[in-house]
C-alpha positions as CSV (number, residue, x, y, z in Angstrom):
1,M,96.7,111.7,124.1
2,D,100.5,111.7,123.6
3,I,101.9,108.7,121.7
4,S,105.3,107.3,122.5
5,I,107.8,106.1,120.0
6,I,107.3,102.5,121.1
7,Q,103.5,102.9,120.5
8,L,104.2,104.3,117.0
9,V,106.5,101.4,116.1
10,L,104.0,98.9,117.4
11,L,101.2,100.6,115.6
12,F,103.2,100.4,112.4
13,I,103.8,96.7,112.9
14,V,100.1,96.0,113.8
15,A,98.9,98.1,110.8
16,T,101.2,96.2,108.5
17,I,99.8,92.9,109.7
18,I,96.3,94.2,109.2
19,G,97.2,95.4,105.7
20,I,98.7,92.0,104.8
21,G,95.6,90.3,106.2
22,S,93.3,92.4,104.0
23,I,94.9,91.0,100.8
24,F,95.4,87.4,102.0
25,D,91.9,86.9,103.7
26,E,93.4,84.0,105.6
27,F,93.8,85.0,109.2
28,Q,91.0,87.7,109.1
29,T,93.3,90.3,110.8
30,H,91.6,92.9,108.6
31,R,88.2,92.4,110.1
32,P,87.1,95.4,112.2
33,L,86.7,93.4,115.4
34,I,90.2,92.1,115.3
35,A,91.9,95.2,113.7
36,C,90.3,97.6,116.2
37,T,91.1,95.4,119.1
38,L,94.8,95.2,118.1
39,V,95.0,99.0,117.6
40,G,93.3,99.6,120.9
41,A,95.7,97.3,122.6
42,V,98.7,99.2,121.2
43,L,97.2,102.6,122.1
44,G,96.5,101.4,125.7
45,D,92.7,101.2,125.5
46,I,91.7,97.7,124.4
47,Q,88.1,98.1,125.7
48,T,87.4,101.0,123.4
49,G,89.0,99.1,120.5
50,I,86.7,96.2,121.0
51,M,83.6,98.5,121.2
52,V,84.5,100.3,118.0
53,G,85.3,97.1,116.3
54,G,82.0,95.5,117.3
55,V,80.0,98.3,115.7
56,L,82.2,98.5,112.6
57,E,81.9,94.7,112.2
58,L,78.2,95.1,111.6
59,L,78.9,97.8,109.0
60,A,81.4,95.6,107.1
61,L,79.4,92.4,107.4
62,G,78.4,92.4,103.8
63,W,81.6,93.8,102.4
64,A,83.5,91.3,100.3
65,N,85.7,91.2,97.2
66,I,83.6,89.3,94.6
67,G,85.3,88.8,91.2
68,A,86.7,92.1,89.9
69,A,84.6,94.1,92.4
70,V,86.7,95.6,95.2
71,A,84.8,96.1,98.5
72,P,85.2,99.2,100.7
73,D,88.4,99.0,102.7
74,S,87.3,97.9,106.2
75,A,90.9,97.5,107.4
76,L,91.8,101.2,106.8
77,A,88.4,102.4,108.2
78,S,88.9,100.2,111.3
79,V,92.4,101.5,112.1
80,I,91.7,105.2,111.5
81,S,88.4,105.1,113.4
82,T,90.0,103.6,116.4
83,I,92.9,106.1,116.3
84,L,90.4,109.0,116.1
85,V,88.4,107.7,119.1
86,I,91.4,106.9,121.4
87,V,94.0,109.5,120.3
88,A,91.8,112.4,119.1
89,K,89.3,111.9,121.9
90,Q,86.4,111.8,119.4
91,D,83.1,110.2,120.4
92,R,82.4,106.8,118.8
93,E,79.5,108.0,116.8
94,T,81.6,110.6,115.0
95,A,84.4,108.2,114.3
96,I,82.1,105.5,113.1
97,S,80.3,107.9,110.8
98,L,83.7,108.9,109.3
99,A,84.5,105.2,108.8
100,I,82.2,105.1,105.7
101,P,84.0,107.7,103.6
102,I,87.4,106.4,104.9
103,A,86.5,102.9,103.6
104,A,85.4,104.4,100.3
105,A,88.7,106.3,100.0
106,G,90.6,103.1,100.9
107,Q,88.7,101.3,98.2
108,V,90.1,103.7,95.6
109,L,93.6,103.4,97.0
110,S,93.3,99.7,97.0
111,I,92.3,99.7,93.3
112,F,95.3,102.0,92.5
113,I,97.7,99.7,94.3
114,R,96.3,96.6,92.5
115,A,96.9,98.4,89.2
116,I,100.5,98.9,90.2
117,C,100.9,95.3,91.1
118,V,99.9,94.3,87.6
119,S,103.3,95.5,86.5
120,F,104.9,93.1,89.0
121,Q,103.0,90.3,87.4
122,H,104.4,91.2,84.0
123,G,107.9,91.3,85.6
124,A,107.3,87.8,87.1
125,D,106.2,86.5,83.7
126,K,109.3,87.9,82.1
127,A,111.5,86.3,84.8
128,T,110.0,82.9,84.0
129,T,111.2,83.1,80.4
130,T,114.7,84.1,81.4
131,G,114.9,81.6,84.3
132,E,115.6,84.2,87.0
133,W,113.4,82.5,89.6
134,K,114.5,84.7,92.5
135,Y,112.8,87.7,90.8
136,I,109.5,85.9,90.9
137,E,109.7,85.8,94.7
138,I,110.9,89.4,94.9
139,Y,107.9,90.6,92.8
140,H,105.6,88.6,95.0
141,Y,106.9,90.2,98.2
142,L,106.9,93.6,96.6
143,G,103.1,93.4,96.1
144,I,102.5,92.3,99.7
145,V,104.7,95.1,101.1
146,L,103.1,97.7,98.9
147,Y,99.6,96.6,99.9
148,S,100.5,96.6,103.6
149,L,102.1,100.0,103.6
150,R,98.8,101.6,102.4
151,I,97.5,100.9,106.0
152,S,100.7,101.3,108.1
153,I,101.9,104.6,106.7
154,I,98.5,106.3,106.9
155,A,97.9,104.9,110.4
156,V,101.2,106.4,111.7
157,L,100.5,109.8,110.1
158,V,97.0,109.9,111.5
159,A,98.3,108.9,115.0
160,V,100.9,111.6,115.0
161,T,98.5,114.4,113.9
162,A,95.3,113.1,115.5
163,G,95.9,115.0,118.7
164,T,96.7,118.3,117.0
165,S,94.4,121.3,116.7
166,V,94.4,120.9,112.9
167,V,92.7,117.5,113.0
168,Q,90.4,118.6,115.8
169,D,89.2,121.6,113.8
170,L,88.8,119.6,110.7
171,I,86.6,117.0,112.4
172,N,84.6,119.7,114.2
173,G,84.2,121.6,111.0
174,I,82.2,118.8,109.4
175,P,78.5,119.9,109.3
176,S,76.2,117.9,111.5
177,V,73.9,117.2,108.5
178,I,76.7,115.2,106.9
179,T,77.6,113.2,110.1
180,N,74.0,112.5,110.7
181,G,73.5,111.3,107.2
182,L,76.5,109.1,107.4
183,N,75.1,107.6,110.6
184,V,71.8,106.8,108.9
185,A,73.7,105.4,105.9
186,G,75.7,103.2,108.3
187,G,72.4,101.8,109.7
188,F,71.3,100.9,106.1
189,I,74.6,99.2,105.4
190,V,74.1,96.9,108.4
191,V,70.7,95.8,107.2
192,V,72.0,95.3,103.7
193,G,74.9,93.3,105.0
194,Y,72.6,90.9,106.9
195,A,70.3,90.6,103.9
196,M,73.2,89.7,101.6
197,I,74.4,87.0,104.0
198,I,70.9,85.5,104.5
199,N,70.4,85.5,100.8
200,M,73.7,83.7,100.2
201,M,72.8,81.1,102.8
202,R,69.5,80.2,101.1
203,A,68.3,78.6,104.2
204,G,64.6,79.4,104.0
205,H,63.7,76.6,106.5
206,L,65.7,78.5,109.2
207,M,63.9,81.8,108.8
208,P,61.5,81.1,111.6
209,F,64.4,81.1,114.0
210,F,65.7,84.4,112.6
211,F,62.3,86.1,113.1
212,L,62.0,84.5,116.6
213,G,65.4,85.8,117.6
214,F,64.7,89.3,116.2
215,T,61.4,89.5,118.1
216,T,62.9,88.2,121.3
217,A,65.7,90.8,121.1
218,A,63.3,93.6,120.3
219,F,60.7,92.9,123.1
220,T,62.9,91.6,125.9
221,N,65.9,92.7,127.9
222,F,68.1,89.6,127.2
223,N,71.8,90.4,126.7
224,L,74.0,88.8,124.1
225,I,75.0,86.0,126.4
226,G,71.3,85.1,127.1
227,M,70.4,85.3,123.4
228,G,73.4,83.1,122.6
229,V,72.4,80.4,125.1
230,I,68.8,80.4,123.8
231,G,70.1,80.1,120.2
232,L,72.5,77.3,121.1
233,C,69.7,75.3,122.8
234,L,67.3,75.8,119.9
235,A,70.0,74.7,117.5
236,I,70.7,71.5,119.5
237,L,66.9,70.7,119.7
238,Y,66.6,71.4,116.0
239,I,69.3,68.9,115.2
240,Q,68.0,66.3,117.5
241,I,64.4,66.5,116.2
242,H,64.7,67.2,112.5
243,P,64.6,64.1,110.2
244,R,67.4,65.5,108.0
245,Y,69.9,64.8,110.8
246,Q,68.6,61.3,111.7
247,K,69.7,59.4,108.6
248,G,72.2,57.3,110.4
249,A,69.8,56.3,113.1
250,V,67.0,55.2,110.6
251,A,69.2,53.7,107.9
252,A,68.1,50.2,109.0
253,N,64.4,51.1,108.7
254,P,63.4,51.5,105.0
255,Q,60.1,53.2,105.8
256,A,61.8,55.7,108.0
257,S,64.5,56.3,105.4
258,S,61.8,57.1,102.8
259,Q,60.3,59.6,105.2
260,V,63.7,61.3,105.7
261,N,64.2,61.5,101.9
262,L,60.7,63.0,101.5
263,A,61.5,65.6,104.2
264,D,64.8,66.5,102.4
265,N,63.0,66.9,99.1
266,R,60.5,69.2,100.7
267,L,63.2,71.3,102.3
268,D,65.0,71.6,99.0
269,D,61.8,72.8,97.3
């Protein structure tokens, strides 16, 4: 696939926005489903972008920056994987298996850039003592720009070279035992991500619905829309029936209120 100059410029802008989103965590533009969709739209294949993003979203479900721990770079992995699928004409399985080492490499690059940004912090501290307030803003924007360029520059370079024989030979030269192992590891990462989220929710009383949904998906042919409708109906029924959500209706009845409190205590235990 040949990429035009306009597509390269748009790819640079989109990758910059994705890079900024990965440090702000506000608009979630760095999430695989959004990032891959935006890249796919720029490259003229939004459907493939959505499909790649949906799979990578499962891989990155449990990735999060907690304290000083830096998570694998899902933004870089999403952008590069989508480019490999659309531009380099690689199958989705190969690109998704490569997303794991790409995310690990992006993690190292992110740590390196964060270390550089520490010097900006020292410069801003010095500016506060001298009263040069404009430099505080300049240092702030320098950190944002530097962090966004780690995605945009690499994305443009990969997009330019992805269709060449060098990249094709490099990807085809990866032994199948490595790509198969990465696919298996990706499956484990999905399970671990779900387990981390369920553990953080600490909603043991909702686990029967989880197992019910898993069993229904495994032994029936319902699609995602059907499963979503069933889940929504069960959630509405649960809210209507469960005493925890009926406090307002039974506030005038002391006996009913005591039963609600007893139910809450049992749920907390």
